[in-house]
C-alpha positions in Angstrom: -113.7 -194.4 1.2 -110.1 -195.6 0.9 -107.4 -193.0 0.7 -106.1 -194.4 -2.6 -109.6 -194.0 -4.1 -109.7 -190.4 -3.0 -106.3 -189.7 -4.5 -107.4 -191.3 -7.8 -110.5 -189.1 -7.9 -108.4 -186.0 -7.2 -105.9 -186.9 -9.9 -108.7 -187.5 -12.4 -110.2 -184.1 -11.6 -106.8 -182.5 -12.0 -106.4 -184.2 -15.4 -109.8 -182.9 -16.5 -108.8 -179.4 -15.5 -105.5 -179.7 -17.4 -107.4 -181.0 -20.5 -109.8 -178.0 -20.4 -106.9 -175.5 -20.0 -104.9 -177.1 -22.8 -107.9 -177.3 -25.1 -108.5 -173.6 -24.6 -104.8 -172.5 -25.0 -103.4 -175.0 -27.5 -105.7 -176.3 -30.3 -103.1 -178.9 -31.4 -104.2 -182.2 -29.9 -100.6 -183.6 -30.3 -99.4 -181.1 -27.7 -102.3 -181.9 -25.4 -101.7 -185.6 -25.5 -97.9 -185.4 -24.9 -98.4 -183.2 -21.9 -101.2 -185.5 -20.5 -99.0 -188.5 -21.0 -96.3 -186.9 -18.9 -98.9 -186.1 -16.2 -100.2 -189.7 -16.3 -96.6 -191.0 -15.9 -96.0 -188.8 -12.9 -99.3 -189.7 -11.3 -98.8 -193.4 -11.9 -95.4 -193.3 -10.3 -96.8 -191.3 -7.3 -99.6 -193.8 -6.8 -97.2 -196.7 -7.1 -94.9 -195.2 -4.5 -97.9 -194.5 -2.2 -99.1 -198.1 -2.5 -95.6 -199.5 -1.9 -95.3 -197.3 1.2 -98.6 -198.5 2.4 -97.6 -202.2 1.9 -94.3 -201.5 3.7 -96.1 -199.8 6.6 -98.5 -202.7 7.0 -95.6 -205.2 7.1 -93.7 -203.1 9.7 -96.9 -202.8 11.9 -97.4 -206.6 12.0 
């Protein structure tokens, strides 16, 4: 399995855990979604950086 696929699976499981915790603590769905959007933005930027680094590494190793 590719490393990026593993990372995506880990991120998805962390999101699910956060959703469960937020559902238990804060019944307001507006709060849940705003926090989840922030998490999504952070994870997307991390995945983007990781893929950019992988591309750069592959170019340097040629």
